[in-house]
N, C-alpha and C positions, 0 to 999 in steps of 0.2 A: 197258863198257870201264872199266878202272881208271885214274884219272888219276895222273900221276907225282908231283904235289904235292897234299897234302891241301887240300881247300877249307875255307873258314870257314863256320861255321854261320850261317844268315841272321840270327839274333838277335844275333850278334856283330858284324855289319856296321853296326849303328846308329852314327851319328856322334854326337859330343859335342854338336853343334849341335841335335840333337833333344831334348836334356835341358834343358827349360825351367825346371825347379826347381833345377838345379845339383847334384843328388844324385851324379851320376857324378864330377864334378870334386871335390866334397866328399869322396867316398870316396878318390879319389886323394891329395888333400892329407892326409887322415887317415892313410893308409898311410905316406906319406913322413914326416910329422911324428912318427908313432909310432916308426918305425924309427930316425929321426935322434935323437929324444930318448932312446930306449933305448941307442943307441950312445954318446951324449954322457954319460949318467949311468953307463954301464958303465965308461967311461974315467976318470971322476971319482968313482968309488965311495967313495973314502976321505973325500970332503968332505961326503957326505950320508948320513943314515940310510936304511934301506930304506923306511921309511914316507914320509919326505919325498921321496925319489926317486920312489917310486910315485905319490904325489899329484901331483908336478910333471909326470911323464910323462903322466898322465891330463889335466891342465890343458892342457899343450902340444898334446896330440893333439886335444882338444876345440876349442881355439882354431884349430888347423890345419883342422879340418873346417868350422868356421864360415867361416873365410877362404876355403876352397875353394868353399864353397857360394855365397858372394858373388861370387867370381871367375867361377864357372860361370854364374850368372844374368847377370852383366855381359857375358860372352862371347856368351851366347845372344841378349841384347838387341842387341848390336852386329851380330851376324850377320844377325838378322832385319831390323834396320833397313836394313842394306846391301842385302839382298835385296829388301826392299820398295821402296827407292829405285831399284834397277835395274829392277824390274818397272814402277814408275810412270813411269820414263823411257821404257821401251819402249812403254807404253800411250799416253802423251801424244805420243810421236813418231808413232805410227800413226794417231791420231785426226785426221780431216779430210783424210787423204791419199787416201781412197777416194771415187771419183766414180761412185756407182751411179746408174743411171737411176731416175727417180721411179717408174715402173711396170715391174716386171720380168716381168709376165705371170703371176705366181702368185697 
């Protein structure tokens, strides 16, 4: 049977939280800063030569990618720390609550 809405590919369903190295967030920041800097220098084209504008676009895009990578790593660490804290709270809450008999017959 054909679904009415197209489904997403399984590889597209990976969350950003699975990106421990920050590459996905770095790529997003790279794209945003690249487009933003191109638009900025296109609007101010009379103030810069083409070579200076091109060099600055590359510098801003690289800086945006580095910033995005650092943000991605920080987000991953915060999410994993929160998950680890939640799991340790569940684990410590459950320890000692079980009163099993000393010999269960096995």
